[in-house]
mmCIF file of the N, C-alpha and C atoms, coordinates in Angstrom:
data_MODEL
# 
_entry.id   MODEL 
# 
loop_
_atom_site.group_PDB 
_atom_site.id 
_atom_site.type_symbol 
_atom_site.label_atom_id 
_atom_site.label_alt_id 
_atom_site.label_comp_id 
_atom_site.label_asym_id 
_atom_site.label_entity_id 
_atom_site.label_seq_id 
_atom_site.pdbx_PDB_ins_code 
_atom_site.Cartn_x 
_atom_site.Cartn_y 
_atom_site.Cartn_z 
_atom_site.occupancy 
_atom_site.B_iso_or_equiv 
_atom_site.pdbx_formal_charge 
_atom_site.auth_seq_id 
_atom_site.auth_comp_id 
_atom_site.auth_asym_id 
_atom_site.auth_atom_id 
_atom_site.pdbx_PDB_model_num 
ATOM 1   N N  . MET A 1 1  ? 0.847   -1.186 0.000   1.00 0.00 ? 1  MET A N  1 
ATOM 2   C CA . MET A 1 1  ? 0.000   0.000  0.000   1.00 0.00 ? 1  MET A CA 1 
ATOM 3   C C  . MET A 1 1  ? 0.890   1.246  0.000   1.00 0.00 ? 1  MET A C  1 
ATOM 4   N N  . HIS A 1 2  ? 0.503   2.221  -0.777  1.00 0.00 ? 2  HIS A N  1 
ATOM 5   C CA . HIS A 1 2  ? 1.289   3.437  -0.907  1.00 0.00 ? 2  HIS A CA 1 
ATOM 6   C C  . HIS A 1 2  ? 0.938   4.429  0.190   1.00 0.00 ? 2  HIS A C  1 
ATOM 7   N N  . THR A 1 3  ? 1.975   5.086  0.727   1.00 0.00 ? 3  THR A N  1 
ATOM 8   C CA . THR A 1 3  ? 1.717   6.106  1.739   1.00 0.00 ? 3  THR A CA 1 
ATOM 9   C C  . THR A 1 3  ? 1.219   7.386  1.082   1.00 0.00 ? 3  THR A C  1 
ATOM 10  N N  . ASP A 1 4  ? 1.635   7.633  -0.154  1.00 0.00 ? 4  ASP A N  1 
ATOM 11  C CA . ASP A 1 4  ? 1.182   8.807  -0.906  1.00 0.00 ? 4  ASP A CA 1 
ATOM 12  C C  . ASP A 1 4  ? 0.031   8.371  -1.817  1.00 0.00 ? 4  ASP A C  1 
ATOM 13  N N  . GLU A 1 5  ? -1.147  8.875  -1.565  1.00 0.00 ? 5  GLU A N  1 
ATOM 14  C CA . GLU A 1 5  ? -2.327  8.474  -2.332  1.00 0.00 ? 5  GLU A CA 1 
ATOM 15  C C  . GLU A 1 5  ? -2.191  8.746  -3.823  1.00 0.00 ? 5  GLU A C  1 
ATOM 16  N N  . ASN A 1 6  ? -1.476  9.810  -4.206  1.00 0.00 ? 6  ASN A N  1 
ATOM 17  C CA . ASN A 1 6  ? -1.305  10.111 -5.623  1.00 0.00 ? 6  ASN A CA 1 
ATOM 18  C C  . ASN A 1 6  ? -0.492  9.034  -6.328  1.00 0.00 ? 6  ASN A C  1 
ATOM 19  N N  . LYS A 1 7  ? 0.445   8.396  -5.627  1.00 0.00 ? 7  LYS A N  1 
ATOM 20  C CA . LYS A 1 7  ? 1.244   7.331  -6.234  1.00 0.00 ? 7  LYS A CA 1 
ATOM 21  C C  . LYS A 1 7  ? 0.420   6.072  -6.463  1.00 0.00 ? 7  LYS A C  1 
ATOM 22  N N  . ARG A 1 8  ? -0.630  5.909  -5.701  1.00 0.00 ? 8  ARG A N  1 
ATOM 23  C CA . ARG A 1 8  ? -1.505  4.748  -5.877  1.00 0.00 ? 8  ARG A CA 1 
ATOM 24  C C  . ARG A 1 8  ? -2.096  4.755  -7.280  1.00 0.00 ? 8  ARG A C  1 
ATOM 25  N N  . TYR A 1 9  ? -2.392  5.924  -7.817  1.00 0.00 ? 9  TYR A N  1 
ATOM 26  C CA . TYR A 1 9  ? -3.019  6.051  -9.132  1.00 0.00 ? 9  TYR A CA 1 
ATOM 27  C C  . TYR A 1 9  ? -2.020  6.463  -10.211 1.00 0.00 ? 9  TYR A C  1 
ATOM 28  N N  . ASP A 1 10 ? -0.740  6.512  -9.876  1.00 0.00 ? 10 ASP A N  1 
ATOM 29  C CA . ASP A 1 10 ? 0.291   6.896  -10.834 1.00 0.00 ? 10 ASP A CA 1 
ATOM 30  C C  . ASP A 1 10 ? 0.276   5.940  -12.020 1.00 0.00 ? 10 ASP A C  1 
ATOM 31  N N  . LYS A 1 11 ? 0.519   6.497  -13.204 1.00 0.00 ? 11 LYS A N  1 
ATOM 32  C CA . LYS A 1 11 ? 0.513   5.712  -14.439 1.00 0.00 ? 11 LYS A CA 1 
ATOM 33  C C  . LYS A 1 11 ? 1.459   4.512  -14.363 1.00 0.00 ? 11 LYS A C  1 
ATOM 34  N N  . ARG A 1 12 ? 2.566   4.671  -13.651 1.00 0.00 ? 12 ARG A N  1 
ATOM 35  C CA . ARG A 1 12 ? 3.550   3.591  -13.546 1.00 0.00 ? 12 ARG A CA 1 
ATOM 36  C C  . ARG A 1 12 ? 3.120   2.505  -12.573 1.00 0.00 ? 12 ARG A C  1 
ATOM 37  N N  . ASN A 1 13 ? 2.141   2.783  -11.718 1.00 0.00 ? 13 ASN A N  1 
ATOM 38  C CA . ASN A 1 13 ? 1.731   1.834  -10.685 1.00 0.00 ? 13 ASN A CA 1 
ATOM 39  C C  . ASN A 1 13 ? 0.332   1.265  -10.881 1.00 0.00 ? 13 ASN A C  1 
ATOM 40  N N  . ILE A 1 14 ? -0.506  1.938  -11.636 1.00 0.00 ? 14 ILE A N  1 
ATOM 41  C CA . ILE A 1 14 ? -1.932  1.607  -11.643 1.00 0.00 ? 14 ILE A CA 1 
ATOM 42  C C  . ILE A 1 14 ? -2.220  0.188  -12.125 1.00 0.00 ? 14 ILE A C  1 
ATOM 43  N N  . ASP A 1 15 ? -1.519  -0.293 -13.145 1.00 0.00 ? 15 ASP A N  1 
ATOM 44  C CA . ASP A 1 15 ? -1.787  -1.651 -13.629 1.00 0.00 ? 15 ASP A CA 1 
ATOM 45  C C  . ASP A 1 15 ? -1.580  -2.695 -12.535 1.00 0.00 ? 15 ASP A C  1 
ATOM 46  N N  . GLY A 1 16 ? -0.460  -2.586 -11.832 1.00 0.00 ? 16 GLY A N  1 
ATOM 47  C CA . GLY A 1 16 ? -0.180  -3.525 -10.748 1.00 0.00 ? 16 GLY A CA 1 
ATOM 48  C C  . GLY A 1 16 ? -1.174  -3.391 -9.608  1.00 0.00 ? 16 GLY A C  1 
ATOM 49  N N  . ASN A 1 17 ? -1.549  -2.161 -9.275  1.00 0.00 ? 17 ASN A N  1 
ATOM 50  C CA . ASN A 1 17 ? -2.497  -1.944 -8.183  1.00 0.00 ? 17 ASN A CA 1 
ATOM 51  C C  . ASN A 1 17 ? -3.888  -2.479 -8.533  1.00 0.00 ? 17 ASN A C  1 
ATOM 52  N N  . LEU A 1 18 ? -4.271  -2.375 -9.800  1.00 0.00 ? 18 LEU A N  1 
ATOM 53  C CA . LEU A 1 18 ? -5.544  -2.946 -10.227 1.00 0.00 ? 18 LEU A CA 1 
ATOM 54  C C  . LEU A 1 18 ? -5.485  -4.472 -10.159 1.00 0.00 ? 18 LEU A C  1 
ATOM 55  N N  . ARG A 1 19 ? -4.375  -5.063 -10.612 1.00 0.00 ? 19 ARG A N  1 
ATOM 56  C CA . ARG A 1 19 ? -4.218  -6.522 -10.581 1.00 0.00 ? 19 ARG A CA 1 
ATOM 57  C C  . ARG A 1 19 ? -4.237  -7.061 -9.157  1.00 0.00 ? 19 ARG A C  1 
ATOM 58  N N  . LYS A 1 20 ? -3.572  -6.349 -8.235  1.00 0.00 ? 20 LYS A N  1 
ATOM 59  C CA . LYS A 1 20 ? -3.493  -6.779 -6.837  1.00 0.00 ? 20 LYS A CA 1 
ATOM 60  C C  . LYS A 1 20 ? -4.788  -6.514 -6.074  1.00 0.00 ? 20 LYS A C  1 
ATOM 61  N N  . GLY A 1 21 ? -5.673  -5.719 -6.653  1.00 0.00 ? 21 GLY A N  1 
ATOM 62  C CA . GLY A 1 21 ? -6.919  -5.395 -5.967  1.00 0.00 ? 21 GLY A CA 1 
ATOM 63  C C  . GLY A 1 21 ? -6.790  -4.234 -5.000  1.00 0.00 ? 21 GLY A C  1 
ATOM 64  N N  . GLU A 1 22 ? -5.656  -3.538 -5.006  1.00 0.00 ? 22 GLU A N  1 
ATOM 65  C CA . GLU A 1 22 ? -5.484  -2.383 -4.128  1.00 0.00 ? 22 GLU A CA 1 
ATOM 66  C C  . GLU A 1 22 ? -6.347  -1.211 -4.583  1.00 0.00 ? 22 GLU A C  1 
ATOM 67  N N  . VAL A 1 23 ? -6.688  -1.182 -5.870  1.00 0.00 ? 23 VAL A N  1 
ATOM 68  C CA . VAL A 1 23 ? -7.525  -0.139 -6.453  1.00 0.00 ? 23 VAL A CA 1 
ATOM 69  C C  . VAL A 1 23 ? -8.568  -0.829 -7.324  1.00 0.00 ? 23 VAL A C  1 
ATOM 70  N N  . THR A 1 24 ? -9.811  -0.367 -7.261  1.00 0.00 ? 24 THR A N  1 
ATOM 71  C CA . THR A 1 24 ? -10.840 -0.896 -8.159  1.00 0.00 ? 24 THR A CA 1 
ATOM 72  C C  . THR A 1 24 ? -10.942 0.004  -9.386  1.00 0.00 ? 24 THR A C  1 
ATOM 73  N N  . VAL A 1 25 ? -11.506 -0.526 -10.446 1.00 0.00 ? 25 VAL A N  1 
ATOM 74  C CA . VAL A 1 25 ? -11.699 0.272  -11.655 1.00 0.00 ? 25 VAL A CA 1 
ATOM 75  C C  . VAL A 1 25 ? -12.589 1.465  -11.336 1.00 0.00 ? 25 VAL A C  1 
ATOM 76  N N  . LYS A 1 26 ? -13.585 1.262  -10.500 1.00 0.00 ? 26 LYS A N  1 
ATOM 77  C CA . LYS A 1 26 ? -14.488 2.353  -10.116 1.00 0.00 ? 26 LYS A CA 1 
ATOM 78  C C  . LYS A 1 26 ? -13.722 3.460  -9.379  1.00 0.00 ? 26 LYS A C  1 
ATOM 79  N N  . ASP A 1 27 ? -12.828 3.077  -8.463  1.00 0.00 ? 27 ASP A N  1 
ATOM 80  C CA . ASP A 1 27 ? -12.000 4.059  -7.745  1.00 0.00 ? 27 ASP A CA 1 
ATOM 81  C C  . ASP A 1 27 ? -11.111 4.838  -8.713  1.00 0.00 ? 27 ASP A C  1 
ATOM 82  N N  . TYR A 1 28 ? -10.512 4.121  -9.659  1.00 0.00 ? 28 TYR A N  1 
ATOM 83  C CA . TYR A 1 28 ? -9.612  4.756  -10.621 1.00 0.00 ? 28 TYR A CA 1 
ATOM 84  C C  . TYR A 1 28 ? -10.371 5.722  -11.521 1.00 0.00 ? 28 TYR A C  1 
ATOM 85  N N  . GLU A 1 29 ? -11.547 5.327  -11.979 1.00 0.00 ? 29 GLU A N  1 
ATOM 86  C CA . GLU A 1 29 ? -12.354 6.219  -12.818 1.00 0.00 ? 29 GLU A CA 1 
ATOM 87  C C  . GLU A 1 29 ? -12.785 7.460  -12.036 1.00 0.00 ? 29 GLU A C  1 
ATOM 88  N N  . ALA A 1 30 ? -13.107 7.297  -10.753 1.00 0.00 ? 30 ALA A N  1 
ATOM 89  C CA . ALA A 1 30 ? -13.482 8.437  -9.919  1.00 0.00 ? 30 ALA A CA 1 
ATOM 90  C C  . ALA A 1 30 ? -12.286 9.382  -9.757  1.00 0.00 ? 30 ALA A C  1 
ATOM 91  N N  . TYR A 1 31 ? -11.099 8.812  -9.565  1.00 0.00 ? 31 TYR A N  1 
ATOM 92  C CA . TYR A 1 31 ? -9.876  9.624  -9.455  1.00 0.00 ? 31 TYR A CA 1 
ATOM 93  C C  . TYR A 1 31 ? -9.649  10.420 -10.738 1.00 0.00 ? 31 TYR A C  1 
ATOM 94  N N  . LEU A 1 32 ? -9.768  9.753  -11.886 1.00 0.00 ? 32 LEU A N  1 
ATOM 95  C CA . LEU A 1 32 ? -9.553  10.427 -13.164 1.00 0.00 ? 32 LEU A CA 1 
ATOM 96  C C  . LEU A 1 32 ? -10.573 11.541 -13.396 1.00 0.00 ? 32 LEU A C  1 
ATOM 97  N N  . SER A 1 33 ? -11.805 11.339 -12.955 1.00 0.00 ? 33 SER A N  1 
ATOM 98  C CA . SER A 1 33 ? -12.831 12.358 -13.162 1.00 0.00 ? 33 SER A CA 1 
ATOM 99  C C  . SER A 1 33 ? -12.583 13.605 -12.316 1.00 0.00 ? 33 SER A C  1 
ATOM 100 N N  . ARG A 1 34 ? -11.818 13.468 -11.232 1.00 0.00 ? 34 ARG A N  1 
ATOM 101 C CA . ARG A 1 34 ? -11.511 14.621 -10.369 1.00 0.00 ? 34 ARG A CA 1 
ATOM 102 C C  . ARG A 1 34 ? -10.309 15.427 -10.851 1.00 0.00 ? 34 ARG A C  1 
ATOM 103 N N  . LEU A 1 35 ? -9.560  14.913 -11.817 1.00 0.00 ? 35 LEU A N  1 
ATOM 104 C CA . LEU A 1 35 ? -8.381  15.634 -12.312 1.00 0.00 ? 35 LEU A CA 1 
ATOM 105 C C  . LEU A 1 35 ? -8.816  16.856 -13.110 1.00 0.00 ? 35 LEU A C  1 
ATOM 106 N N  . PRO A 1 36 ? -8.049  17.948 -13.018 1.00 0.00 ? 36 PRO A N  1 
ATOM 107 C CA . PRO A 1 36 ? -8.396  19.156 -13.770 1.00 0.00 ? 36 PRO A CA 1 
ATOM 108 C C  . PRO A 1 36 ? -8.137  18.958 -15.265 1.00 0.00 ? 36 PRO A C  1 
ATOM 109 N N  . ASP A 1 37 ? -8.908  19.658 -16.093 1.00 0.00 ? 37 ASP A N  1 
ATOM 110 C CA . ASP A 1 37 ? -8.722  19.628 -17.534 1.00 0.00 ? 37 ASP A CA 1 
ATOM 111 C C  . ASP A 1 37 ? -7.623  20.620 -17.897 1.00 0.00 ? 37 ASP A C  1 
ATOM 112 N N  . VAL A 1 38 ? -6.511  20.119 -18.408 1.00 0.00 ? 38 VAL A N  1 
ATOM 113 C CA . VAL A 1 38 ? -5.393  20.978 -18.777 1.00 0.00 ? 38 VAL A CA 1 
ATOM 114 C C  . VAL A 1 38 ? -5.144  20.935 -20.290 1.00 0.00 ? 38 VAL A C  1 
ATOM 115 N N  . GLY A 1 39 ? -6.151  20.558 -21.042 1.00 0.00 ? 39 GLY A N  1 
ATOM 116 C CA . GLY A 1 39 ? -6.032  20.451 -22.487 1.00 0.00 ? 39 GLY A CA 1 
ATOM 117 C C  . GLY A 1 39 ? -5.661  21.760 -23.157 1.00 0.00 ? 39 GLY A C  1 
ATOM 118 N N  . ASP A 1 40 ? -6.032  22.879 -22.564 1.00 0.00 ? 40 ASP A N  1 
ATOM 119 C CA . ASP A 1 40 ? -5.706  24.177 -23.163 1.00 0.00 ? 40 ASP A CA 1 
ATOM 120 C C  . ASP A 1 40 ? -4.216  24.517 -23.026 1.00 0.00 ? 40 ASP A C  1 
ATOM 121 N N  . LYS A 1 41 ? -3.483  23.748 -22.238 1.00 0.00 ? 41 LYS A N  1 
ATOM 122 C CA . LYS A 1 41 ? -2.052  23.983 -22.079 1.00 0.00 ? 41 LYS A CA 1 
ATOM 123 C C  . LYS A 1 41 ? -1.212  23.173 -23.070 1.00 0.00 ? 41 LYS A C  1 
ATOM 124 N N  . ALA A 1 42 ? -1.860  22.307 -23.832 1.00 0.00 ? 42 ALA A N  1 
ATOM 125 C CA . ALA A 1 42 ? -1.149  21.454 -24.780 1.00 0.00 ? 42 ALA A CA 1 
ATOM 126 C C  . ALA A 1 42 ? -0.641  22.271 -25.964 1.00 0.00 ? 42 ALA A C  1 
ATOM 127 N N  . PHE A 1 43 ? 0.529   21.931 -26.461 1.00 0.00 ? 43 PHE A N  1 
ATOM 128 C CA . PHE A 1 43 ? 1.120   22.592 -27.622 1.00 0.00 ? 43 PHE A CA 1 
ATOM 129 C C  . PHE A 1 43 ? 0.955   21.653 -28.804 1.00 0.00 ? 43 PHE A C  1 
ATOM 130 N N  . THR A 1 44 ? 0.354   22.122 -29.862 1.00 0.00 ? 44 THR A N  1 
ATOM 131 C CA . THR A 1 44 ? 0.163   21.300 -31.054 1.00 0.00 ? 44 THR A CA 1 
ATOM 132 C C  . THR A 1 44 ? 1.172   21.701 -32.119 1.00 0.00 ? 44 THR A C  1 
ATOM 133 N N  . PRO A 1 45 ? 1.539   20.775 -33.001 1.00 0.00 ? 45 PRO A N  1 
ATOM 134 C CA . PRO A 1 45 ? 2.526   21.078 -34.039 1.00 0.00 ? 45 PRO A CA 1 
ATOM 135 C C  . PRO A 1 45 ? 2.103   22.210 -34.971 1.00 0.00 ? 45 PRO A C  1 
ATOM 136 N N  . GLU A 1 46 ? 0.806   22.482 -35.094 1.00 0.00 ? 46 GLU A N  1 
ATOM 137 C CA . GLU A 1 46 ? 0.331   23.547 -35.969 1.00 0.00 ? 46 GLU A CA 1 
ATOM 138 C C  . GLU A 1 46 ? 0.590   24.930 -35.386 1.00 0.00 ? 46 GLU A C  1 
ATOM 139 N N  . GLU A 1 47 ? 0.909   25.006 -34.107 1.00 0.00 ? 47 GLU A N  1 
ATOM 140 C CA . GLU A 1 47 ? 1.146   26.290 -33.454 1.00 0.00 ? 47 GLU A CA 1 
ATOM 141 C C  . GLU A 1 47 ? 2.580   26.750 -33.681 1.00 0.00 ? 47 GLU A C  1 
ATOM 142 N N  . GLU A 1 48 ? 2.747   28.028 -33.859 1.00 0.00 ? 48 GLU A N  1 
ATOM 143 C CA . GLU A 1 48 ? 4.072   28.620 -33.990 1.00 0.00 ? 48 GLU A CA 1 
ATOM 144 C C  . GLU A 1 48 ? 4.252   29.592 -32.827 1.00 0.00 ? 48 GLU A C  1 
ATOM 145 N N  . VAL A 1 49 ? 5.460   29.640 -32.260 1.00 0.00 ? 49 VAL A N  1 
ATOM 146 C CA . VAL A 1 49 ? 5.731   30.519 -31.133 1.00 0.00 ? 49 VAL A CA 1 
ATOM 147 C C  . VAL A 1 49 ? 6.733   31.585 -31.565 1.00 0.00 ? 49 VAL A C  1 
ATOM 148 N N  . SER A 1 50 ? 6.352   32.849 -31.346 1.00 0.00 ? 50 SER A N  1 
ATOM 149 C CA . SER A 1 50 ? 7.254   33.952 -31.661 1.00 0.00 ? 50 SER A CA 1 
ATOM 150 C C  . SER A 1 50 ? 8.256   34.109 -30.521 1.00 0.00 ? 50 SER A C  1 
ATOM 151 N N  . PRO A 1 51 ? 9.341   34.833 -30.733 1.00 0.00 ? 51 PRO A N  1 
ATOM 152 C CA . PRO A 1 51 ? 10.317  35.061 -29.660 1.00 0.00 ? 51 PRO A CA 1 
ATOM 153 C C  . PRO A 1 51 ? 9.709   35.756 -28.437 1.00 0.00 ? 51 PRO A C  1 
ATOM 154 N N  . GLU A 1 52 ? 8.620   36.489 -28.638 1.00 0.00 ? 52 GLU A N  1 
ATOM 155 C CA . GLU A 1 52 ? 7.971   37.176 -27.512 1.00 0.00 ? 52 GLU A CA 1 
ATOM 156 C C  . GLU A 1 52 ? 7.065   36.250 -26.717 1.00 0.00 ? 52 GLU A C  1 
ATOM 157 N N  . GLY A 1 53 ? 6.942   34.984 -27.135 1.00 0.00 ? 53 GLY A N  1 
ATOM 158 C CA . GLY A 1 53 ? 6.085   34.040 -26.423 1.00 0.00 ? 53 GLY A CA 1 
ATOM 159 C C  . GLY A 1 53 ? 4.659   34.025 -26.921 1.00 0.00 ? 53 GLY A C  1 
ATOM 160 N N  . GLU A 1 54 ? 4.397   34.639 -28.054 1.00 0.00 ? 54 GLU A N  1 
ATOM 161 C CA . GLU A 1 54 ? 3.049   34.661 -28.619 1.00 0.00 ? 54 GLU A CA 1 
ATOM 162 C C  . GLU A 1 54 ? 2.869   33.429 -29.498 1.00 0.00 ? 54 GLU A C  1 
ATOM 163 N N  . VAL A 1 55 ? 1.752   32.733 -29.316 1.00 0.00 ? 55 VAL A N  1 
ATOM 164 C CA . VAL A 1 55 ? 1.474   31.518 -30.078 1.00 0.00 ? 55 VAL A CA 1 
ATOM 165 C C  . VAL A 1 55 ? 0.535   31.853 -31.222 1.00 0.00 ? 55 VAL A C  1 
ATOM 166 N N  . ARG A 1 56 ? 0.938   31.505 -32.430 1.00 0.00 ? 56 ARG A N  1 
ATOM 167 C CA . ARG A 1 56 ? 0.090   31.695 -33.612 1.00 0.00 ? 56 ARG A CA 1 
ATOM 168 C C  . ARG A 1 56 ? -0.466  30.344 -34.009 1.00 0.00 ? 56 ARG A C  1 
ATOM 169 N N  . LEU A 1 57 ? -1.769  30.281 -34.205 1.00 0.00 ? 57 LEU A N  1 
ATOM 170 C CA . LEU A 1 57 ? -2.431  29.032 -34.563 1.00 0.00 ? 57 LEU A CA 1 
ATOM 171 C C  . LEU A 1 57 ? -2.556  28.916 -36.069 1.00 0.00 ? 57 LEU A C  1 
ATOM 172 N N  . GLY A 1 58 ? -1.749  28.082 -36.676 1.00 0.00 ? 58 GLY A N  1 
ATOM 173 C CA . GLY A 1 58 ? -1.819  27.821 -38.106 1.00 0.00 ? 58 GLY A CA 1 
ATOM 174 C C  . GLY A 1 58 ? -1.749  29.081 -38.936 1.00 0.00 ? 58 GLY A C  1 
ATOM 175 N N  . SER A 1 59 ? -2.483  29.092 -40.053 1.00 0.00 ? 59 SER A N  1 
ATOM 176 C CA . SER A 1 59 ? -2.449  30.243 -40.956 1.00 0.00 ? 59 SER A CA 1 
ATOM 177 C C  . SER A 1 59 ? -3.585  31.225 -40.682 1.00 0.00 ? 59 SER A C  1 
ATOM 178 N N  . LYS A 1 60 ? -4.406  30.968 -39.667 1.00 0.00 ? 60 LYS A N  1 
ATOM 179 C CA . LYS A 1 60 ? -5.548  31.836 -39.372 1.00 0.00 ? 60 LYS A CA 1 
ATOM 180 C C  . LYS A 1 60 ? -5.131  33.147 -38.727 1.00 0.00 ? 60 LYS A C  1 
ATOM 181 N N  . GLY A 1 61 ? -3.942  33.179 -38.144 1.00 0.00 ? 61 GLY A N  1 
ATOM 182 C CA . GLY A 1 61 ? -3.469  34.410 -37.536 1.00 0.00 ? 61 GLY A CA 1 
ATOM 183 C C  . GLY A 1 61 ? -3.934  34.618 -36.108 1.00 0.00 ? 61 GLY A C  1 
ATOM 184 N N  . ALA A 1 62 ? -4.724  33.718 -35.569 1.00 0.00 ? 62 ALA A N  1 
ATOM 185 C CA . ALA A 1 62 ? -5.155  33.833 -34.180 1.00 0.00 ? 62 ALA A CA 1 
ATOM 186 C C  . ALA A 1 62 ? -3.942  33.609 -33.287 1.00 0.00 ? 62 ALA A C  1 
ATOM 187 N N  . SER A 1 63 ? -3.942  34.209 -32.123 1.00 0.00 ? 63 SER A N  1 
ATOM 188 C CA . SER A 1 63 ? -2.793  34.030 -31.250 1.00 0.00 ? 63 SER A CA 1 
ATOM 189 C C  . SER A 1 63 ? -3.210  34.014 -29.791 1.00 0.00 ? 63 SER A C  1 
ATOM 190 N N  . LYS A 1 64 ? -2.335  33.392 -28.970 1.00 0.00 ? 64 LYS A N  1 
ATOM 191 C CA . LYS A 1 64 ? -2.502  33.360 -27.526 1.00 0.00 ? 64 LYS A CA 1 
ATOM 192 C C  . LYS A 1 64 ? -1.226  33.903 -26.919 1.00 0.00 ? 64 LYS A C  1 
ATOM 193 N N  . LYS A 1 65 ? -1.320  34.854 -26.010 1.00 0.00 ? 65 LYS A N  1 
ATOM 194 C CA . LYS A 1 65 ? -0.132  35.393 -25.341 1.00 0.00 ? 65 LYS A CA 1 
ATOM 195 C C  . LYS A 1 65 ? 0.179   34.568 -24.100 1.00 0.00 ? 65 LYS A C  1 
ATOM 196 N N  . GLY A 1 66 ? 1.470   34.540 -23.768 1.00 0.00 ? 66 GLY A N  1 
ATOM 197 C CA . GLY A 1 66 ? 1.897   33.926 -22.516 1.00 0.00 ? 66 GLY A CA 1 
ATOM 198 C C  . GLY A 1 66 ? 2.145   32.442 -22.604 1.00 0.00 ? 66 GLY A C  1 
ATOM 199 N N  . ALA A 1 67 ? 2.035   31.834 -23.757 1.00 0.00 ? 67 ALA A N  1 
ATOM 200 C CA . ALA A 1 67 ? 2.298   30.418 -23.864 1.00 0.00 ? 67 ALA A CA 1 
ATOM 201 C C  . ALA A 1 67 ? 3.805   30.167 -23.836 1.00 0.00 ? 67 ALA A C  1 
ATOM 202 N N  . ALA A 1 68 ? 4.177   29.020 -23.362 1.00 0.00 ? 68 ALA A N  1 
ATOM 203 C CA . ALA A 1 68 ? 5.592   28.686 -23.280 1.00 0.00 ? 68 ALA A CA 1 
ATOM 204 C C  . ALA A 1 68 ? 6.161   28.475 -24.685 1.00 0.00 ? 68 ALA A C  1 
ATOM 205 N N  . PRO A 1 69 ? 7.340   29.006 -24.946 1.00 0.00 ? 69 PRO A N  1 
ATOM 206 C CA . PRO A 1 69 ? 7.934   28.824 -26.278 1.00 0.00 ? 69 PRO A CA 1 
ATOM 207 C C  . PRO A 1 69 ? 8.406   27.394 -26.465 1.00 0.00 ? 69 PRO A C  1 
ATOM 208 N N  . SER A 1 70 ? 8.390   26.935 -27.705 1.00 0.00 ? 70 SER A N  1 
ATOM 209 C CA . SER A 1 70 ? 8.854   25.579 -27.986 1.00 0.00 ? 70 SER A CA 1 
ATOM 210 C C  . SER A 1 70 ? 10.376  25.578 -28.049 1.00 0.00 ? 70 SER A C  1 
ATOM 211 N N  . ARG A 1 71 ? 10.932  24.423 -27.792 1.00 0.00 ? 71 ARG A N  1 
ATOM 212 C CA . ARG A 1 71 ? 12.382  24.263 -27.854 1.00 0.00 ? 71 ARG A CA 1 
ATOM 213 C C  . ARG A 1 71 ? 12.707  23.460 -29.100 1.00 0.00 ? 71 ARG A C  1 
ATOM 214 N N  . LYS A 1 72 ? 13.536  24.024 -29.945 1.00 0.00 ? 72 LYS A N  1 
ATOM 215 C CA . LYS A 1 72 ? 13.946  23.310 -31.153 1.00 0.00 ? 72 LYS A CA 1 
ATOM 216 C C  . LYS A 1 72 ? 15.348  22.780 -30.939 1.00 0.00 ? 72 LYS A C  1 
ATOM 217 N N  . ALA A 1 73 ? 15.525  21.509 -31.302 1.00 0.00 ? 73 ALA A N  1 
ATOM 218 C CA . ALA A 1 73 ? 16.826  20.870 -31.106 1.00 0.00 ? 73 ALA A CA 1 
ATOM 219 C C  . ALA A 1 73 ? 17.794  21.198 -32.210 1.00 0.00 ? 73 ALA A C  1 
# 
């Protein structure tokens, strides 16, 4: 049993915990439903980031300020 409840549902542990019966599928689904939606923070390949940190979405010219700049290798 994990002392940190967040580790019980960690992606690296959940399969084993489900197999061992430490977590039920119902418990796991309830945990997932409580997580915040952070989809608006995702960076898609169609987005371009200016040096000022402004994100341009494709060729439409729409932009979002304050997004993290991408790192090119």
